[in-house]
C-alpha positions as CSV (number, residue, x, y, z in Angstrom):
1,M,-33.2,-29.5,-82.6
2,P,-33.0,-31.5,-85.9
3,K,-34.6,-29.7,-88.8
4,E,-36.9,-32.6,-89.5
5,L,-38.2,-32.9,-85.9
6,K,-38.7,-29.1,-85.7
7,S,-40.7,-29.2,-88.9
8,E,-42.9,-32.0,-87.6
9,Q,-43.5,-30.3,-84.3
10,M,-44.4,-27.0,-86.0
11,E,-46.8,-28.9,-88.3
12,E,-48.3,-30.6,-85.2
13,H,-48.9,-27.3,-83.6
14,E,-50.5,-25.9,-86.7
15,E,-52.7,-29.0,-86.8
16,K,-54.0,-28.4,-83.3
17,E,-54.7,-24.8,-84.2
18,I,-57.0,-25.9,-87.0
19,V,-59.3,-28.0,-84.8
20,Q,-59.5,-27.6,-81.0
21,Q,-61.8,-30.0,-79.2
22,G,-63.7,-30.6,-82.4
23,I,-64.2,-26.9,-83.2
24,H,-62.6,-25.6,-86.4
25,N,-60.8,-22.3,-86.6
26,Y,-61.5,-20.2,-89.7
27,S,-59.4,-19.0,-92.5
28,Q,-58.1,-15.4,-92.5
29,E,-59.1,-12.9,-95.2
30,K,-55.5,-12.8,-96.5
31,N,-55.8,-16.4,-97.6
32,Y,-59.0,-15.8,-99.5
33,V,-58.8,-16.2,-103.3
34,W,-61.7,-14.6,-105.2
35,P,-63.1,-16.8,-108.0
36,T,-62.7,-15.8,-111.6
37,D,-65.5,-17.9,-113.0
38,E,-68.5,-15.6,-113.5
39,R,-70.9,-18.4,-112.6
40,I,-69.2,-18.9,-109.2
41,L,-69.2,-15.2,-108.5
42,K,-73.0,-15.1,-109.3
43,K,-73.5,-18.0,-107.0
44,L,-71.7,-16.1,-104.3
45,E,-74.1,-13.2,-104.6
46,W,-76.9,-15.8,-104.3
47,F,-75.3,-17.1,-101.2
48,K,-74.9,-13.6,-99.7
49,D,-78.7,-13.0,-100.3
50,Q,-79.8,-16.1,-98.3
51,K,-78.5,-15.2,-94.8
52,L,-79.9,-18.2,-93.0
53,A,-79.2,-22.0,-93.3
54,L,-80.6,-24.9,-91.4
55,M,-77.6,-27.1,-90.6
56,I,-78.2,-30.7,-89.6
57,H,-75.8,-33.2,-88.0
58,W,-77.5,-36.5,-87.7
59,G,-76.7,-40.2,-87.7
60,P,-76.5,-43.4,-85.6
61,C,-74.6,-41.7,-82.8
62,S,-77.7,-39.6,-82.0
63,Q,-78.8,-42.7,-80.1
64,L,-76.1,-42.2,-77.5
65,G,-76.5,-38.5,-77.1
66,I,-72.8,-37.8,-77.2
67,V,-70.4,-35.7,-79.4
68,T,-70.4,-36.9,-83.0
69,S,-67.4,-39.0,-84.1
70,W,-64.7,-37.4,-82.0
71,A,-64.8,-40.0,-79.1
72,L,-63.5,-42.6,-81.7
73,S,-60.1,-40.8,-81.8
74,D,-57.9,-42.1,-79.0
75,E,-55.7,-39.0,-79.3
76,D,-58.8,-36.8,-78.6
77,A,-60.2,-39.0,-75.8
78,H,-59.1,-36.6,-73.1
79,W,-61.9,-34.2,-74.0
80,S,-64.3,-36.2,-76.2
81,R,-65.0,-39.1,-73.9
82,H,-66.3,-37.3,-70.9
83,Q,-69.9,-38.3,-71.7
84,I,-69.0,-42.0,-71.8
85,N,-70.0,-42.7,-68.3
86,W,-70.8,-46.4,-68.5
87,D,-68.3,-49.1,-67.6
88,V,-66.5,-49.7,-70.9
89,S,-62.9,-49.6,-72.2
90,G,-61.9,-47.4,-75.1
91,E,-61.8,-50.4,-77.5
92,E,-65.2,-51.6,-76.3
93,F,-66.6,-48.2,-76.8
94,K,-65.3,-47.9,-80.4
95,K,-66.9,-51.2,-81.3
96,Q,-70.2,-50.1,-79.7
97,Y,-70.1,-46.8,-81.6
98,F,-69.3,-48.4,-85.0
99,D,-72.1,-50.9,-84.3
100,L,-74.8,-48.2,-83.8
101,N,-75.8,-48.6,-87.5
102,K,-77.4,-51.9,-86.5
103,S,-79.9,-50.2,-84.3
104,F,-80.4,-46.8,-86.1
105,N,-84.0,-46.8,-87.2
106,P,-85.5,-43.3,-87.4
107,I,-89.0,-44.5,-88.5
108,R,-90.6,-41.2,-87.7
109,F,-88.5,-39.3,-90.2
110,E,-90.8,-37.2,-92.4
111,P,-88.7,-35.0,-94.8
112,E,-91.7,-33.0,-96.0
113,K,-92.5,-31.8,-92.5
114,W,-88.9,-30.8,-92.0
115,A,-88.8,-28.8,-95.2
116,K,-92.1,-27.1,-94.5
117,L,-91.1,-26.1,-91.0
118,A,-87.7,-24.8,-92.4
119,K,-89.5,-22.7,-95.0
120,E,-91.9,-21.3,-92.4
121,S,-89.1,-20.6,-90.0
122,G,-87.2,-18.4,-92.4
123,F,-84.4,-20.7,-93.5
124,K,-83.2,-20.3,-97.1
125,Y,-81.0,-23.3,-97.6
126,L,-80.2,-26.7,-96.0
127,L,-76.6,-27.7,-94.9
128,F,-76.9,-31.4,-94.3
129,T,-74.1,-33.7,-93.0
130,T,-74.0,-36.5,-95.6
131,K,-71.0,-38.1,-93.8
132,H,-69.1,-37.1,-90.6
133,H,-65.7,-38.3,-89.6
134,D,-67.1,-41.6,-88.3
135,G,-67.7,-42.6,-92.0
136,F,-71.5,-43.4,-91.8
137,C,-73.2,-42.3,-95.0
138,M,-76.7,-40.9,-95.0
139,W,-77.2,-41.7,-98.7
140,D,-77.3,-44.9,-100.7
141,T,-73.6,-45.0,-101.7
142,K,-72.3,-47.9,-103.6
143,Y,-68.7,-47.6,-102.2
144,T,-69.3,-48.8,-98.7
145,D,-72.0,-50.7,-96.8
146,Y,-71.6,-48.5,-93.8
147,K,-74.6,-46.5,-94.8
148,I,-78.2,-45.8,-94.0
149,T,-79.3,-48.3,-96.7
150,G,-76.8,-50.9,-95.6
151,K,-77.7,-54.5,-94.9
152,D,-77.0,-54.1,-91.2
153,C,-79.2,-50.9,-90.8
154,P,-82.9,-51.7,-90.1
155,F,-83.9,-48.4,-91.7
156,R,-83.0,-49.8,-95.1
157,V,-86.6,-51.0,-95.6
158,H,-88.2,-47.6,-94.9
159,K,-89.8,-45.7,-97.7
160,Y,-87.4,-42.8,-97.0
161,A,-84.4,-45.0,-96.6
162,D,-82.1,-42.9,-98.8
163,I,-82.3,-40.0,-96.5
164,C,-80.4,-37.5,-98.7
165,A,-82.5,-38.2,-101.7
166,Y,-85.8,-37.6,-100.0
167,L,-84.6,-34.7,-97.8
168,F,-83.0,-32.8,-100.7
169,E,-86.1,-33.2,-102.9
170,A,-88.4,-32.0,-100.0
171,F,-86.3,-28.9,-99.5
172,R,-86.1,-28.1,-103.2
173,R,-89.9,-28.3,-103.4
174,Q,-90.0,-25.6,-100.8
175,G,-87.7,-23.4,-102.9
176,L,-84.7,-23.9,-100.6
177,G,-81.1,-24.4,-101.6
178,I,-79.0,-27.5,-100.9
179,A,-75.5,-27.8,-99.4
180,T,-73.8,-31.1,-98.6
181,C,-71.5,-31.3,-95.6
182,F,-69.0,-34.0,-96.2
183,S,-66.0,-35.1,-94.1
184,K,-62.8,-35.5,-96.0
185,A,-61.7,-37.9,-93.2
186,D,-63.3,-41.3,-92.9
187,W,-62.6,-43.3,-89.7
188,H,-64.4,-46.4,-90.8
189,I,-62.8,-47.1,-94.1
190,D,-59.6,-49.3,-94.0
191,S,-57.7,-47.1,-96.5
192,Y,-57.8,-44.3,-93.9
193,W,-57.9,-46.1,-90.5
194,S,-56.4,-49.6,-90.2
195,E,-54.8,-51.5,-87.4
196,K,-52.1,-53.1,-89.6
197,Y,-49.7,-50.2,-89.3
198,A,-47.4,-49.2,-86.5
199,R,-50.1,-47.2,-84.8
200,G,-52.1,-50.3,-84.2
201,K,-55.4,-49.7,-82.4
202,Y,-54.4,-46.3,-81.2
203,Q,-55.9,-43.8,-83.6
204,W,-55.9,-40.1,-84.1
205,R,-57.8,-37.8,-86.4
206,G,-55.5,-38.5,-89.3
207,P,-54.7,-41.6,-91.3
208,S,-53.1,-44.7,-89.6
209,Y,-50.0,-44.3,-91.8
210,N,-47.9,-41.7,-93.5
211,P,-49.4,-41.2,-97.0
212,L,-46.0,-40.4,-98.4
213,E,-44.7,-43.7,-97.3
214,E,-47.8,-45.7,-98.4
215,P,-48.8,-44.0,-101.7
216,E,-50.8,-47.0,-103.0
217,E,-52.9,-47.1,-99.8
218,W,-53.4,-43.4,-99.9
219,E,-54.5,-43.5,-103.5
220,K,-57.2,-46.0,-102.6
221,F,-58.5,-43.5,-100.2
222,V,-58.3,-40.7,-102.6
223,Q,-60.3,-42.6,-105.3
224,F,-62.8,-43.7,-102.6
225,T,-63.3,-40.1,-101.6
226,H,-63.6,-38.8,-105.2
227,N,-66.1,-41.5,-106.0
228,Q,-68.3,-40.5,-103.1
229,I,-68.1,-36.8,-103.9
230,K,-69.0,-37.5,-107.6
231,E,-71.8,-39.8,-106.5
232,L,-73.5,-37.0,-104.4
233,A,-73.0,-34.5,-107.2
234,T,-74.5,-36.7,-110.0
235,N,-77.3,-38.7,-108.3
236,Y,-78.9,-36.2,-106.0
237,G,-80.1,-33.3,-108.1
238,Q,-78.8,-29.7,-108.0
239,I,-76.2,-29.1,-105.3
240,D,-75.6,-25.4,-104.6
241,I,-72.7,-25.9,-102.2
242,M,-70.3,-28.7,-101.3
243,W,-69.0,-28.0,-97.8
244,F,-66.0,-30.0,-96.7
245,D,-65.2,-30.8,-93.1
246,A,-61.9,-32.1,-91.6
247,G,-59.5,-29.3,-92.4
248,W,-56.4,-31.4,-91.5
249,V,-57.0,-33.5,-94.6
250,D,-54.9,-31.2,-96.8
251,K,-51.7,-31.3,-98.9
252,K,-50.0,-29.1,-96.3
253,Y,-50.3,-31.9,-93.8
254,G,-49.3,-34.7,-96.2
255,Q,-52.9,-35.7,-96.9
256,D,-53.5,-34.5,-100.4
257,I,-56.9,-35.8,-101.7
258,R,-56.6,-33.5,-104.8
259,L,-60.0,-31.9,-104.0
260,G,-59.6,-29.4,-106.7
261,E,-59.4,-32.2,-109.3
262,V,-62.7,-33.7,-108.4
263,I,-64.5,-30.4,-107.9
264,E,-63.5,-29.3,-111.4
265,Q,-65.0,-32.5,-112.7
266,V,-68.2,-31.9,-110.7
267,R,-68.5,-28.3,-111.9
268,K,-68.8,-29.5,-115.5
269,Y,-72.5,-30.4,-114.6
270,Q,-73.0,-28.6,-111.3
271,K,-72.1,-25.3,-112.9
272,G,-71.2,-22.5,-110.6
273,M,-71.4,-24.7,-107.5
274,L,-69.7,-23.3,-104.5
275,C,-66.9,-25.3,-102.8
276,V,-66.0,-24.7,-99.2
277,D,-62.7,-26.5,-98.2
278,R,-62.7,-25.3,-94.6
279,T,-59.6,-23.7,-93.1
280,V,-57.5,-24.5,-96.2
281,G,-57.8,-21.2,-97.9
282,G,-57.1,-20.7,-101.6
283,T,-59.1,-21.5,-104.7
284,Y,-61.5,-24.0,-103.3
285,E,-62.6,-22.2,-100.1
286,N,-65.3,-20.0,-101.7
287,Y,-66.4,-18.8,-98.3
288,V,-65.0,-19.0,-94.7
289,T,-66.7,-20.7,-91.8
290,P,-66.3,-19.4,-88.3
291,E,-67.5,-22.2,-86.0
292,Q,-69.3,-21.6,-82.6
293,C,-68.2,-17.9,-82.9
294,V,-69.0,-14.7,-84.6
295,P,-66.2,-12.4,-85.8
296,D,-65.8,-9.2,-83.9
297,E,-65.6,-7.1,-87.0
298,P,-67.0,-7.4,-90.5
299,L,-65.1,-9.7,-92.9
300,N,-64.5,-8.5,-96.4
301,V,-64.9,-11.9,-97.9
302,P,-68.0,-14.2,-98.0
303,W,-68.5,-16.0,-94.7
304,E,-70.9,-18.1,-92.7
305,S,-70.9,-18.7,-88.9
306,C,-72.0,-22.2,-88.0
307,L,-73.6,-22.1,-84.5
308,T,-75.7,-24.6,-82.5
309,M,-79.2,-24.1,-81.3
310,G,-78.6,-26.5,-78.5
311,M,-75.4,-27.3,-76.5
312,D,-73.6,-29.2,-79.3
313,F,-73.7,-30.2,-83.0
314,A,-74.8,-33.6,-81.9
315,Y,-78.1,-34.7,-80.4
316,M,-78.2,-34.4,-76.6
317,Y,-80.9,-35.8,-74.4
318,E,-82.7,-33.0,-72.4
319,D,-80.8,-30.4,-74.5
320,V,-81.2,-26.7,-73.7
321,Y,-82.2,-24.7,-76.8
322,K,-81.5,-21.0,-77.4
323,T,-84.6,-18.9,-77.7
324,S,-85.8,-17.3,-80.9
325,R,-84.9,-13.9,-79.3
326,Q,-81.3,-15.1,-78.8
327,I,-81.0,-16.5,-82.4
328,I,-82.5,-13.4,-84.0
329,C,-80.2,-11.1,-82.1
330,T,-77.2,-13.2,-83.2
331,L,-78.5,-13.3,-86.8
332,V,-78.7,-9.5,-86.8
333,D,-75.2,-9.2,-85.6
334,I,-73.9,-11.6,-88.2
335,V,-75.8,-10.0,-91.1
336,A,-74.6,-6.5,-90.1
337,K,-71.1,-7.8,-90.5
338,G,-71.8,-9.3,-93.9
339,G,-72.1,-12.9,-93.0
340,N,-74.6,-15.8,-93.0
341,L,-75.8,-17.9,-90.1
342,A,-75.9,-21.7,-90.4
343,L,-77.9,-22.8,-87.4
344,N,-77.5,-26.4,-86.4
345,V,-80.6,-28.2,-85.3
346,I,-80.3,-31.9,-84.3
347,P,-83.0,-34.4,-85.0
348,Q,-83.9,-37.1,-82.4
349,P,-82.9,-40.7,-83.0
350,D,-86.5,-41.5,-84.0
351,G,-86.5,-39.0,-86.9
352,R,-88.4,-36.2,-85.3
353,L,-87.2,-32.7,-84.6
354,P,-87.3,-31.9,-80.8
355,E,-90.3,-29.8,-79.6
356,G,-87.9,-27.3,-78.0
357,A,-86.1,-26.7,-81.3
358,I,-89.4,-26.5,-83.2
359,K,-90.6,-23.8,-80.7
360,T,-87.5,-21.7,-81.4
361,M,-87.8,-22.2,-85.1
362,Q,-91.4,-21.1,-85.2
363,G,-90.6,-18.0,-83.2
364,M,-87.8,-17.1,-85.6
365,G,-90.3,-17.5,-88.5
366,Q,-92.8,-15.1,-86.9
367,W,-90.1,-12.4,-86.6
368,L,-88.6,-13.0,-90.0
369,N,-92.0,-13.0,-91.7
370,K,-92.5,-9.4,-90.5
371,F,-88.9,-8.0,-90.5
372,G,-87.2,-10.2,-93.2
373,E,-86.6,-7.2,-95.5
374,C,-83.9,-6.0,-93.2
375,I,-82.1,-9.3,-93.4
376,Y,-82.6,-11.2,-96.7
377,G,-80.8,-9.8,-99.8
378,T,-79.1,-7.0,-97.8
379,R,-75.5,-5.9,-97.8
380,V,-73.2,-4.3,-95.2
381,C,-73.7,-0.6,-94.4
382,V,-71.2,1.6,-92.6
383,P,-71.0,1.9,-89.6
384,Y,-72.1,-1.8,-89.5
385,K,-72.8,-1.9,-85.7
386,K,-72.4,1.0,-83.3
387,D,-74.1,2.2,-80.1
388,G,-76.2,-1.0,-80.0
389,V,-77.6,-0.4,-83.5
390,A,-76.9,-2.8,-86.4
391,F,-77.1,-1.6,-90.0
392,T,-78.0,-3.3,-93.3
393,Q,-79.0,-1.9,-96.6
394,R,-80.6,-2.4,-100.0
395,E,-78.5,0.1,-101.9
396,S,-80.4,-0.3,-105.2
397,E,-83.6,0.6,-103.4
398,G,-82.2,3.4,-101.4
399,K,-83.1,1.8,-98.1
400,V,-80.9,1.6,-95.0
401,Y,-82.1,-0.5,-92.0
402,A,-81.2,0.3,-88.4
403,I,-81.9,-2.5,-86.0
404,Y,-81.8,-2.0,-82.2
405,T,-82.1,-5.4,-80.5
406,Y,-83.3,-6.3,-77.0
407,P,-81.5,-9.5,-75.9
408,E,-83.5,-9.8,-72.7
409,E,-87.3,-10.0,-72.9
410,N,-87.7,-8.3,-69.5
411,T,-86.0,-5.1,-70.7
412,L,-88.2,-2.0,-70.9
413,P,-88.5,-0.8,-74.6
414,K,-86.9,2.5,-75.2
415,E,-88.9,5.6,-75.9
416,E,-86.0,7.2,-77.8
417,I,-83.2,5.5,-79.7
418,F,-80.1,7.2,-81.0
419,I,-79.1,6.0,-84.5
420,P,-75.5,6.9,-85.5
421,Y,-76.3,7.6,-89.1
422,I,-75.2,10.9,-90.7
423,E,-76.1,10.6,-94.3
424,N,-79.1,12.5,-95.8
425,F,-82.4,10.8,-96.1
426,K,-86.1,11.5,-96.8
427,N,-87.9,9.8,-93.9
428,I,-87.8,7.0,-91.3
429,I,-90.4,4.2,-91.0
430,C,-90.6,2.1,-87.9
431,L,-91.3,-1.4,-89.2
432,N,-92.8,-2.5,-85.9
433,N,-95.9,-0.5,-86.6
434,N,-95.2,0.7,-90.2
435,K,-95.5,4.3,-89.1
436,E,-93.2,7.3,-89.9
437,V,-91.3,8.4,-86.8
438,E,-90.5,11.8,-85.4
439,Y,-86.8,12.5,-85.0
440,T,-84.2,15.1,-84.4
441,K,-80.8,15.1,-86.2
442,N,-77.4,16.5,-85.5
443,E,-73.9,16.0,-86.8
444,K,-73.5,12.7,-84.8
445,G,-76.7,11.0,-85.9
446,I,-80.5,10.8,-85.4
447,T,-82.6,10.4,-82.3
448,V,-86.0,8.8,-83.1
449,K,-89.0,9.1,-80.8
450,L,-91.1,6.1,-80.4
451,V,-94.8,5.7,-79.5
452,K,-95.1,4.1,-76.1
453,E,-96.6,0.6,-76.6
454,E,-98.5,-1.3,-74.0
455,Q,-97.1,-4.9,-74.2
456,E,-96.1,-7.4,-71.6
457,I,-92.9,-8.6,-73.4
458,C,-90.2,-6.4,-74.9
459,P,-90.0,-6.7,-78.7
460,I,-86.9,-8.6,-80.0
461,A,-85.9,-5.4,-81.9
462,H,-87.0,-2.1,-83.1
463,V,-86.4,-2.0,-86.8
464,F,-86.2,1.3,-88.7
465,C,-86.2,1.7,-92.5
466,I,-84.3,4.9,-93.5
467,N,-85.4,5.9,-97.0
468,K,-82.6,7.9,-98.7
């Protein structure tokens, strides 16, 4: 096999490993580079304190109730177009999709309501998709008219037309952090996707041409991308995190957008801002992002699992939402392993959050309002998770938390729970009733005795504070 062909095939294989059916893999610990800037390290500690983000994918495609962006890629059609069940060709569909901006009019969007609900539900920062691969911009960019304030979009006359501006301010007023999700790919802009090259109408997730063979065209795209990143960083207040999607847009695959160059410019005024160049590794991936999965073991680097409350990251009609019990049990598992949870909740095309999602969020808030001390601001604690018990700690306060979850509400609450913790301590408080518990101890751990409670539904968890 010719060396050049072998190299291309190897790169293609690695490419497919990065993103499979729209889901990103995540970088390995060995590729992580710890920042040296004290401001970035301080921001990472802030990040590790937060634990819970409200992630939002939203845009014109919510009107169709199908996967965001991916059905535009002809090479990904075999898995991404299964929801396109009306009589239409691939080319007709792509035109219909790109024309959705002409009907997107979420007139019931109320950013203050979203922010208030997020605060009450226990979220600590917003991770909002400013632009997905389809190229539609949810802010008033001056570099393309394919945007929420564009001349073809009816929402342009709404008082909250610049969605990012009003949403970010509403969340900041609630004391919540701001992270911008931004796709490094753009399937709408001619300098990335164009029919004038050999590929013609048949597109894939990458550019229509080889950037090494068309350096002037690629440079147009690089400058367009830099301009948009700087625009978000200069016109929209404090940004805590810039989170970059589309891991295939990277120097390793011949798509060098020189992200580090623009991030260093941005950090001159957004001091200490975190940068998350997903799956790339190295200096500008300040934390790693498992998608639709939770690592089996603790990671020794900062990380955040992005999971969906519903069936997908995109809006689905008649979606099925996870319960607050399911989300809290997952959050406990993630926090015990040292990570954060970015929970994706999808707004409706009219601008409202779905009632099913609101119900789950409110249930989360009720639990976190009572038990949040075992989640927020904590760090990992050996043995992390063992015998059904998850551990977190506030080392400076001498507190260790042992959390025994009940994934099913019809489970009978235990009257005794074994906690595999062998260190010395003063006492144990059950946070469910704020009472000190009786226990026995041996060389393998502690067995706590619980007061039998008369209740119809099993608690989401029994939470114990072990005071050292």
